[in-house]
Rosetta silent file (secondary structure, phi, psi, omega in degrees, C-alpha in Angstrom):
SEQUENCE: XXXXXXXXXXXXXXXXXXXXXXXXXXXXXXXXXXXXXXXXXXXXXXXXXXXXXXXXXXXXXXXXXXXXXXXXXXXXXXXXXXXXXXXXXXXXXXXXXXXXXXXXXXXXXXXXXXXXXXXXXXXXXXXXXXXXXXXXXXXXXXXXXXXXXXXXXXXXXXXXXXXXXXXXXXXXXXXXXXXXXXXXXXXXXXXXXXXXXXXXXXXXXXXXXXXXXXXXXXXXXXXXXXXXXXXXXXXXXXXXXXXXXXXXXXXXXXXXXXXXXXXXX
SCORE:     score description
SCORE:     0.000 S_00000001
   1 L     0.000  115.446  179.735  -17.708  -65.648   17.498 S_00000001
   2 L  -106.563  114.600  177.342  -16.422  -68.270   14.958 S_00000001
   3 L  -135.521  148.440  171.282  -13.421  -70.255   16.094 S_00000001
   4 L   -94.185  156.522 -175.921  -12.075  -73.667   15.216 S_00000001
   5 L   -92.943  127.018  175.820  -11.162  -76.025   17.959 S_00000001
   6 L   -84.585  142.451  175.779   -7.477  -76.942   18.353 S_00000001
   7 L   -53.749  141.515 -179.629   -6.734  -80.502   19.445 S_00000001
   8 H   -58.416  -33.400 -179.600   -6.286  -80.758   23.215 S_00000001
   9 H   -63.397  -42.152  177.882   -2.863  -82.289   22.702 S_00000001
  10 H   -65.852  -40.310 -178.902   -1.723  -79.249   20.699 S_00000001
  11 H   -65.300  -43.430 -178.221   -3.139  -76.849   23.251 S_00000001
  12 H   -63.545  -22.103  179.033   -1.478  -78.512   26.225 S_00000001
  13 L   -85.019   -0.812  177.672    1.917  -78.205   24.679 S_00000001
  14 L   -86.036  122.813  173.033    1.607  -74.413   24.580 S_00000001
  15 L   -71.994  172.099  176.190    3.227  -72.559   27.489 S_00000001
  16 L   -56.202  138.816 -173.988    1.594  -69.354   28.748 S_00000001
  17 E  -102.165  144.934  179.540    1.569  -66.760   25.919 S_00000001
  18 E   -86.319  130.944  175.930    2.618  -63.135   26.222 S_00000001
  19 E  -136.557  164.503  179.377   -0.079  -60.620   25.186 S_00000001
  20 E  -137.015  155.002 -178.822   -0.573  -56.913   25.417 S_00000001
  21 E   -72.652  133.919  175.960   -3.533  -54.589   25.653 S_00000001
  22 E  -117.256  -16.782  178.623   -4.694  -52.990   22.423 S_00000001
  23 E  -164.740  155.368  176.522   -8.045  -51.548   23.551 S_00000001
  24 E  -138.508  152.345 -179.740  -10.317  -51.106   26.585 S_00000001
  25 E  -156.040  132.668  175.005  -14.002  -50.326   26.993 S_00000001
  26 E   -78.170  114.840  175.368  -16.317  -49.772   29.884 S_00000001
  27 E   -86.961  -25.536 -179.725  -19.394  -51.961   29.465 S_00000001
  28 E  -159.627  168.891 -179.696  -20.944  -50.907   32.759 S_00000001
  29 L   -51.281  -28.937 -174.214  -19.775  -48.928   35.822 S_00000001
  30 L  -127.866   25.817  175.369  -17.985  -51.969   37.258 S_00000001
  31 E  -138.637  118.492 -177.289  -17.239  -54.026   34.121 S_00000001
  32 E  -116.319  129.486  177.093  -14.343  -53.313   31.775 S_00000001
  33 E   -98.000  128.335  179.365  -13.631  -55.259   28.579 S_00000001
  34 E  -117.577  127.085  177.796   -9.965  -55.506   27.697 S_00000001
  35 E   -98.661  127.241 -177.471   -8.838  -56.554   24.257 S_00000001
  36 E  -115.181  151.135  173.479   -5.501  -58.319   24.070 S_00000001
  37 E  -134.752  156.539  179.299   -3.321  -59.268   21.133 S_00000001
  38 L  -166.912  151.546 -175.877   -0.245  -61.507   20.887 S_00000001
  39 L   -62.602  -25.633 -173.686    1.878  -63.260   18.270 S_00000001
  40 L  -103.591    5.495 -173.758    0.863  -66.691   19.472 S_00000001
  41 H   -75.461   -5.084  167.376   -2.908  -66.169   20.021 S_00000001
  42 H   -72.535   -7.387  179.777   -3.729  -67.896   16.734 S_00000001
  43 H  -107.848    7.468 -176.608   -2.749  -71.030   18.622 S_00000001
  44 L   -70.300  119.733  178.242   -5.040  -70.291   21.623 S_00000001
  45 L   -74.429  146.239 -176.766   -7.301  -73.349   22.294 S_00000001
  46 L  -147.668  126.597 -176.078  -10.962  -72.759   22.709 S_00000001
  47 L  -109.921  -20.171 -175.480  -13.628  -75.349   23.668 S_00000001
  48 L   172.758 -179.529 -171.584  -16.843  -73.391   24.359 S_00000001
  49 L   -67.401  -16.715  175.681  -18.540  -70.253   25.694 S_00000001
  50 L  -112.600   34.947 -176.918  -17.226  -70.550   29.218 S_00000001
  51 L   -63.591  128.380 -176.418  -13.654  -71.337   28.227 S_00000001
  52 E   -87.271  137.740  176.616  -11.328  -70.485   31.081 S_00000001
  53 E  -121.470  130.054  174.502   -8.173  -68.457   30.513 S_00000001
  54 E   -93.735  126.479  178.401   -5.530  -68.200   33.262 S_00000001
  55 E  -102.434  145.982 -177.594   -4.019  -64.767   33.331 S_00000001
  56 E  -118.532  115.827 -176.266   -0.521  -63.991   34.531 S_00000001
  57 E  -115.046  152.979  179.189    0.259  -60.638   36.064 S_00000001
  58 L   -59.967  143.593 -173.971    3.559  -59.053   37.265 S_00000001
  59 L   -58.115  -28.914  179.722    4.000  -59.764   41.039 S_00000001
  60 L  -142.322  150.033  178.975    3.837  -56.030   41.879 S_00000001
  61 L   -57.364  130.170  175.959    2.645  -52.976   39.888 S_00000001
  62 L    88.314   -5.302  179.190    5.446  -51.754   37.589 S_00000001
  63 L   -80.979  158.229  177.726    7.502  -54.946   38.015 S_00000001
  64 L   -73.266  139.387  179.916    8.684  -56.890   34.946 S_00000001
  65 L   -87.964  120.636  171.438    6.425  -59.783   33.890 S_00000001
  66 L  -114.065  131.181 -177.151    8.126  -63.161   33.698 S_00000001
  67 L  -108.993  148.840  173.834    6.130  -66.188   32.441 S_00000001
  68 L   -58.735  141.559 -173.452    6.631  -69.888   33.045 S_00000001
  69 L   -97.938   18.843 -177.610    8.350  -71.408   30.045 S_00000001
  70 L  -138.427  150.643  174.166    6.447  -74.692   30.034 S_00000001
  71 L   -61.024  -29.712  170.661    2.917  -75.966   29.399 S_00000001
  72 L   -79.956   69.569 -166.411    3.295  -77.466   32.861 S_00000001
  73 H   -65.186  -34.822 -176.750    3.085  -73.971   34.152 S_00000001
  74 H   -60.494  -60.520  178.466    2.468  -74.638   37.781 S_00000001
  75 H   -61.107  -33.099  178.533    5.688  -76.487   38.666 S_00000001
  76 H   -65.451  -35.647  176.647    7.601  -74.188   36.302 S_00000001
  77 H   -69.040  -39.154  177.154    6.225  -71.177   38.132 S_00000001
  78 H   -65.661  -22.739  178.409    6.993  -72.596   41.517 S_00000001
  79 L   -82.918   -7.168  179.037   10.605  -73.005   40.440 S_00000001
  80 L   -77.575  150.805  173.982   10.855  -69.250   39.691 S_00000001
  81 L   -55.756  139.121 -174.058   12.339  -66.904   42.296 S_00000001
  82 H   -59.975  -34.270 -176.303    9.516  -65.655   44.543 S_00000001
  83 H   -72.076  -16.282  177.093   10.171  -61.992   43.782 S_00000001
  84 H  -112.323    3.323 -179.646    9.629  -62.591   40.038 S_00000001
  85 L   -67.490  129.332 -178.750    6.857  -65.156   40.332 S_00000001
  86 L   -76.743  160.647  172.429    3.680  -63.932   38.549 S_00000001
  87 E   -88.502  137.513 -177.699    0.208  -63.648   40.086 S_00000001
  88 E  -117.723  135.515  170.932   -2.319  -66.050   38.474 S_00000001
  89 E  -137.722  159.962  177.719   -6.115  -65.633   38.233 S_00000001
  90 E  -104.910  136.084  177.589   -8.884  -67.332   36.300 S_00000001
  91 E  -139.773  178.271 -178.612  -11.172  -65.544   33.889 S_00000001
  92 E  -114.387  133.310  175.648  -13.487  -66.363   30.965 S_00000001
  93 E   -68.052  126.048  178.632  -12.782  -65.761   27.325 S_00000001
  94 E   -94.251  -35.633  178.465  -15.517  -63.397   26.002 S_00000001
  95 E  -152.631  139.012  174.422  -14.354  -63.310   22.378 S_00000001
  96 E  -129.886  128.088  173.621  -11.517  -64.985   20.446 S_00000001
  97 E  -123.278   94.330 -175.294  -10.480  -63.930   16.953 S_00000001
  98 L   -66.569  -35.552 -176.621   -7.600  -66.171   15.855 S_00000001
  99 L   -63.254  -35.425  178.557   -7.248  -64.469   12.459 S_00000001
 100 L   -93.311   -4.486 -175.189   -6.637  -61.078   14.212 S_00000001
 101 L    54.569   53.306 -177.538   -4.842  -62.707   17.119 S_00000001
 102 E  -128.210  145.861  178.002   -7.160  -61.054   19.543 S_00000001
 103 E  -140.010  133.782  173.981   -8.898  -62.100   22.789 S_00000001
 104 E  -101.098  136.112  172.055  -11.483  -60.189   24.857 S_00000001
 105 E  -130.464  131.326  179.163  -11.657  -60.617   28.642 S_00000001
 106 E   -99.648  124.248 -176.217  -14.299  -58.871   30.752 S_00000001
 107 E  -110.217  127.710  169.350  -13.092  -57.827   34.217 S_00000001
 108 E   -78.802  125.659  177.656  -15.462  -57.021   37.146 S_00000001
 109 L   -94.704  124.221  179.341  -13.920  -54.124   38.950 S_00000001
 110 L  -133.782   50.070  177.918  -14.064  -54.177   42.684 S_00000001
 111 L    79.649 -157.949 -175.801  -11.408  -51.632   43.636 S_00000001
 112 L  -105.655   14.715 -177.891   -7.749  -52.429   44.214 S_00000001
 113 L   -70.576  -24.483  177.616   -8.332  -55.168   46.765 S_00000001
 114 L  -116.139  144.436 -176.999   -7.569  -57.854   44.152 S_00000001
 115 H   -62.280  -35.375  179.408   -4.573  -57.837   41.817 S_00000001
 116 H   -72.029  -40.019  178.544   -6.596  -58.539   38.688 S_00000001
 117 H   -66.941  -44.816  179.824   -9.185  -55.863   39.369 S_00000001
 118 H   -59.630  -35.860 -179.811   -6.395  -53.368   40.268 S_00000001
 119 H   -74.225  -43.802 -177.560   -4.593  -54.200   36.980 S_00000001
 120 H   -67.160  -30.117 -176.786   -7.719  -54.072   34.868 S_00000001
 121 H   -64.659  -30.532 -177.163   -8.854  -50.734   36.327 S_00000001
 122 H  -119.777    0.981 -177.497   -5.847  -48.866   34.946 S_00000001
 123 L   -58.237  130.676  179.108   -4.633  -51.152   32.120 S_00000001
 124 L  -126.887  160.644  177.902   -3.855  -49.142   28.979 S_00000001
 125 L   -45.571  134.803 -177.710   -2.686  -50.109   25.502 S_00000001
 126 L    98.363  -15.706  176.877    0.709  -51.602   25.663 S_00000001
 127 L   -65.552  142.545 -173.220    0.260  -53.129   29.133 S_00000001
 128 E  -105.100  149.823 -178.789    1.540  -56.695   29.200 S_00000001
 129 E  -155.077  152.839  174.370   -0.123  -59.854   30.527 S_00000001
 130 E  -101.719  146.303  176.654    0.286  -63.614   30.207 S_00000001
 131 E  -133.555  142.490  176.383   -2.527  -65.915   29.058 S_00000001
 132 E  -135.717  125.380 -178.041   -2.928  -69.665   29.124 S_00000001
 133 E   -76.059  128.049 -176.247   -5.765  -71.582   27.500 S_00000001
 134 L  -109.242  -87.661 -174.373   -7.342  -73.989   30.017 S_00000001
 135 L  -162.991  170.719  170.864  -10.724  -75.634   29.416 S_00000001
 136 L  -124.419  152.890 -176.569  -14.488  -75.178   29.085 S_00000001
 137 L  -117.455  -22.694  179.696  -17.144  -76.899   31.208 S_00000001
 138 L   -63.493  118.482 -174.850  -20.421  -75.885   29.492 S_00000001
 139 L  -159.024   77.339  176.437  -21.627  -79.070   27.763 S_00000001
 140 L   -63.831  130.025  177.571  -25.397  -79.678   27.379 S_00000001
 141 L   -64.301  160.724 -176.134  -26.149  -83.324   26.545 S_00000001
 142 L   -64.631  -21.951 -178.524  -27.720  -84.111   23.272 S_00000001
 143 L   -91.039   15.722 -177.544  -31.067  -84.973   24.890 S_00000001
 144 L   -78.649  131.554 -179.846  -31.537  -81.537   26.459 S_00000001
 145 L   -92.086  -29.621  176.975  -34.884  -79.953   25.883 S_00000001
 146 E  -159.137  160.646 -176.018  -34.175  -76.596   27.465 S_00000001
 147 E  -126.867  148.157  177.675  -31.417  -74.799   29.337 S_00000001
 148 E  -123.336  129.528  176.615  -31.200  -72.701   32.481 S_00000001
 149 E  -118.995  133.245  179.943  -28.398  -70.244   33.277 S_00000001
 150 E  -136.434  131.988  176.736  -27.917  -68.680   36.695 S_00000001
 151 E  -177.959  170.777  175.037  -25.096  -66.452   37.831 S_00000001
 152 L   -98.890 -166.169 -177.093  -23.688  -63.180   39.100 S_00000001
 153 H   -56.222  -37.053 -176.351  -21.441  -60.605   37.387 S_00000001
 154 H   -68.196  -18.624  179.718  -18.478  -63.006   37.344 S_00000001
 155 H   -98.322   -0.020 -177.073  -20.521  -65.486   35.310 S_00000001
 156 H   -58.221  -47.124 -179.558  -21.744  -62.871   32.839 S_00000001
 157 H   -59.053  -42.232 -177.960  -19.076  -63.573   30.185 S_00000001
 158 H   -69.536  -44.825 -176.717  -19.785  -67.309   30.222 S_00000001
 159 H   -68.020  -47.536 -177.161  -23.620  -66.969   30.305 S_00000001
 160 H   -64.548  -38.788  175.043  -23.828  -64.190   27.717 S_00000001
 161 H   -60.731  -44.798  178.684  -21.445  -66.050   25.376 S_00000001
 162 H   -61.671  -45.100 -179.991  -23.552  -69.197   25.692 S_00000001
 163 H   -57.806  -46.644 -174.080  -26.783  -67.304   25.074 S_00000001
 164 H   -73.156  -14.669 -179.368  -25.385  -65.707   21.931 S_00000001
 165 H  -102.906   -0.033 -178.601  -24.080  -69.056   20.622 S_00000001
 166 L   -64.542  136.621  172.811  -27.307  -71.080   21.140 S_00000001
 167 L   -58.157  146.692  179.854  -28.738  -72.726   17.998 S_00000001
 168 L   -58.722  134.229 -178.908  -31.828  -71.097   16.711 S_00000001
 169 L    94.503   -6.853  177.220  -34.931  -72.560   18.426 S_00000001
 170 L   -72.186  130.719  175.429  -33.212  -73.504   21.625 S_00000001
 171 E   -85.860  129.545 -173.327  -35.317  -72.785   24.694 S_00000001
 172 E  -149.551  142.371  173.644  -33.334  -71.040   27.399 S_00000001
 173 E  -124.579  132.903  178.194  -33.907  -69.088   30.592 S_00000001
 174 E  -132.085  132.574  178.519  -31.192  -66.931   32.102 S_00000001
 175 E  -119.559  119.758 -175.843  -31.087  -65.166   35.450 S_00000001
 176 E  -127.421  128.375  177.144  -28.168  -62.848   36.055 S_00000001
 177 E   -90.429  128.804  173.819  -27.661  -60.884   39.294 S_00000001
 178 E  -136.522  174.509 -174.637  -26.132  -57.384   39.113 S_00000001
 179 L   -74.280  -53.602  176.639  -26.057  -54.391   41.362 S_00000001
 180 L  -144.458 -179.667 -179.088  -28.459  -52.042   39.488 S_00000001
 181 H   -58.140  -29.544 -177.939  -29.890  -51.448   36.058 S_00000001
 182 H   -65.261  -17.804 -176.100  -26.756  -49.509   35.149 S_00000001
 183 H   -92.918   -3.283  179.992  -24.790  -52.787   35.397 S_00000001
 184 L   -74.696  154.203  178.360  -26.847  -54.570   32.714 S_00000001
 185 L  -127.016  164.573  177.749  -25.179  -55.036   29.301 S_00000001
 186 L   -77.543  133.548 -179.345  -26.425  -55.603   25.797 S_00000001
 187 L  -133.981  129.440  179.481  -26.838  -59.309   24.884 S_00000001
 188 L   -85.142   81.434  178.551  -27.883  -60.669   21.484 S_00000001
 189 L   -78.854  157.727 -177.551  -30.448  -63.150   22.599 S_00000001
 190 L  -109.024  161.542  173.748  -32.383  -65.354   20.135 S_00000001
 191 L   -53.948  134.909 -176.809  -36.063  -66.163   19.945 S_00000001
 192 L    95.189   -2.783  178.796  -36.974  -68.712   22.664 S_00000001
 193 E  -110.018  131.305  174.510  -34.470  -67.213   25.136 S_00000001
 194 E  -110.961  118.091  175.842  -35.569  -65.246   28.193 S_00000001
 195 E  -114.036  121.817  179.548  -32.973  -63.158   30.025 S_00000001
 196 E  -119.217  128.680  177.739  -33.904  -61.565   33.289 S_00000001
 197 E   -94.043  130.305  178.431  -31.616  -59.131   35.153 S_00000001
 198 E  -112.816  129.961 -173.166  -31.975  -59.224   38.966 S_00000001
 199 E  -104.161  123.220  177.917  -30.864  -56.197   40.996 S_00000001
 200 L   -90.261   -9.595  175.986  -29.444  -56.670   44.546 S_00000001
 201 L    66.556 -130.934 -173.659  -29.264  -52.864   45.124 S_00000001
 202 L   -80.026   -7.711  179.600  -27.100  -51.886   48.095 S_00000001
 203 L   -66.419  133.788  178.847  -26.584  -55.493   49.275 S_00000001
 204 L   -61.360  146.769  178.520  -22.956  -56.505   48.820 S_00000001
 205 L   -53.966  133.304  177.542  -22.138  -58.909   45.989 S_00000001
 206 L    88.381  -11.329 -177.862  -22.394  -62.517   47.145 S_00000001
 207 L  -105.522    0.885 -178.045  -24.429  -61.612   50.250 S_00000001
 208 L  -102.213 -178.645 -176.655  -27.932  -61.437   48.829 S_00000001
 209 L  -130.304   23.889 -173.345  -30.641  -63.937   47.905 S_00000001
 210 H   -68.867  -31.778  177.910  -32.244  -62.446   44.817 S_00000001
 211 H   -70.384  -44.980 -179.748  -31.243  -65.409   42.636 S_00000001
 212 H   -69.991  -29.675  176.388  -32.545  -68.119   44.876 S_00000001
 213 H   -67.610  -40.968  177.499  -35.760  -66.160   45.476 S_00000001
 214 H   -62.586  -36.798 -178.992  -36.217  -65.834   41.685 S_00000001
 215 H   -68.692  -37.363  176.933  -35.633  -69.537   41.297 S_00000001
 216 H   -59.361  -33.873 -177.161  -38.251  -70.368   43.927 S_00000001
 217 L   -92.941   -0.276 -176.890  -40.735  -68.430   41.832 S_00000001
 218 L   -81.942  131.448  173.872  -39.715  -69.823   38.467 S_00000001
 219 L   -85.809  117.699 -179.306  -42.044  -72.096   36.576 S_00000001
 220 L   -78.163  136.557  174.008  -39.828  -74.726   34.920 S_00000001
 221 L   -61.886  158.089  172.860  -40.608  -75.689   31.310 S_00000001
 222 L   -74.146  158.081  176.361  -41.489  -79.301   30.575 S_00000001
 223 L   109.281 -177.830 -174.952  -38.790  -81.601   29.286 S_00000001
 224 L   -93.219  122.863 -176.501  -35.234  -82.444   30.269 S_00000001
 225 E   -93.330  163.673  161.196  -33.071  -79.489   31.366 S_00000001
 226 E  -128.992  133.106 -173.942  -29.381  -78.639   31.416 S_00000001
 227 E  -123.242  136.113  177.918  -28.360  -76.101   34.011 S_00000001
 228 E  -123.116  117.767 -178.550  -25.348  -73.887   34.234 S_00000001
 229 E  -126.806  130.549 -177.202  -24.815  -72.104   37.527 S_00000001
 230 E  -152.800  152.161 -179.327  -21.693  -70.005   38.320 S_00000001
 231 E   144.665 -144.783 -178.681  -20.660  -67.175   40.605 S_00000001
 232 E   -60.264  136.436 -167.690  -20.049  -66.780   44.366 S_00000001
 233 H   -62.386  -48.546 -175.122  -19.284  -70.248   45.830 S_00000001
 234 H   -71.296  -30.673  174.319  -21.904  -70.405   48.603 S_00000001
 235 H   -60.918  -48.185 -179.178  -24.560  -68.949   46.269 S_00000001
 236 H   -60.768  -43.468  179.200  -23.786  -71.711   43.726 S_00000001
 237 H   -61.851  -43.113  179.039  -24.026  -74.409   46.425 S_00000001
 238 H   -63.002  -43.848 -179.009  -27.364  -73.168   47.658 S_00000001
 239 H   -65.790  -42.062  179.149  -28.799  -72.994   44.132 S_00000001
 240 H   -62.484  -42.434  178.365  -27.531  -76.421   43.219 S_00000001
 241 H   -59.069  -46.659  177.790  -29.117  -77.853   46.372 S_00000001
 242 H   -62.629  -42.415 -177.401  -32.426  -76.307   45.532 S_00000001
 243 H   -65.453  -44.430 -173.133  -32.399  -77.482   41.879 S_00000001
 244 H   -82.735  -42.669 -177.939  -31.421  -81.039   42.712 S_00000001
 245 H   -82.595  -38.795 -176.279  -33.120  -81.640   46.065 S_00000001
 246 H   -92.952  -31.728 -175.471  -36.224  -79.472   45.735 S_00000001
 247 L  -100.344  -13.174  174.506  -36.769  -79.411   41.975 S_00000001
 248 L    77.512   21.070  173.130  -35.636  -83.041   41.301 S_00000001
 249 L   -78.718  133.163 -178.238  -33.106  -82.173   38.569 S_00000001
 250 L   -63.140  134.714 -176.088  -30.464  -84.872   38.204 S_00000001
 251 H   -55.995  -33.262 -178.054  -27.089  -83.804   39.545 S_00000001
 252 H   -73.641   -6.737  176.882  -25.313  -84.812   36.402 S_00000001
 253 H  -100.339   10.676 -177.759  -27.430  -82.268   34.444 S_00000001
 254 E  -123.193  115.459  171.608  -26.292  -79.344   36.580 S_00000001
 255 E   -93.206  132.609 -179.931  -22.903  -77.738   36.118 S_00000001
 256 E  -132.436  133.803 -177.241  -21.930  -75.511   39.035 S_00000001
 257 E  -130.191  115.377  174.117  -18.803  -73.344   39.216 S_00000001
 258 E   -86.273   99.612 -173.449  -17.764  -71.384   42.367 S_00000001
 259 E   -78.985  -24.987  178.616  -15.799  -68.604   40.702 S_00000001
 260 E  -158.639  168.004 -177.658  -15.087  -66.716   43.889 S_00000001
 261 L  -122.665  129.731 -177.268  -15.711  -66.704   47.669 S_00000001
 262 H   -55.408  -41.510 -177.903  -17.275  -63.895   49.607 S_00000001
 263 H   -64.699  -21.013 -177.338  -14.993  -64.420   52.578 S_00000001
 264 H   -87.296    2.549  179.678  -11.933  -63.892   50.407 S_00000001
 265 L  -120.034    0.000    0.000  -12.941  -60.318   49.449 S_00000001
C-alpha cells in the first residue's frame, strides 16, 4: 500500500467524511473486509500500518445517518439531538488508495451484540458510513534490531499491515491468536519474518492464555526489540507485564493497545 502522508494540521481540519460500501469479501468465517469509497477520501490522513479510523453508524438500523460537521467531532456530536446522534467505534485501516478514493476496513464478526459487527454482517454496496482519520501508534525507534507483534483477531489488520510494510531484511516475530485454522488469512510476509497462528479452539475470545503461554516459550533474538501488543485489554496488560517485568524489555519500547474488553461483550 503506497500512500503519502498528509500534514497533521490538514487532517485535523477535516470533519468526518461520508463514505459508502462498494464491495465486501469474507476473509475468514468471522472476518469480513469492507471496501468503502467517498468523494473526500483522497484527503484521508494516514500515518502508519495501525492507523485508527473512527467509524460513524446510524443510531438504529435503517435510520438516516447524520455526521458531525466539524473536525472537533465529539462536541459537535454531543450537540446533536440524541435520536439522530451516530454510534462511533474505532477500527484500523487495512488499505488506503487515495487515487481511487477507497479504504478497506476488516470487521471481526461476533453476532449482532455490537453495532459495528451487526452493521458489517449485512452491509451491502450502497450502505453509508462515516469515517474520520485519527492517528497511528506503531513507531519502532531507529535503533530497533528486531520487532515482536502480539495480538488477537482485532489486532490482525494492524499486525498484518505492519508485517507487509516491513523493509526487506527486518527481523520480526508475530504471534496472532484466532479461533481455529479456518480463521487464518493470507499474509505477504518477507524473509526474516516469522508468523505463528495460535488457536484457542472452543475457548471464548479474550478468555484464553495461548498468547502468554507462547511468549513464555519464545526464545528472544539478541539485540534491542520493539514490541507491538494489541487486542483484549486484560490480555494486553498481562503480556506487557511479562515482557517488561519478566523479560526486561524497557517499557518505552513496548506499545500496548487495549482494543476491547471481555466484560463488555
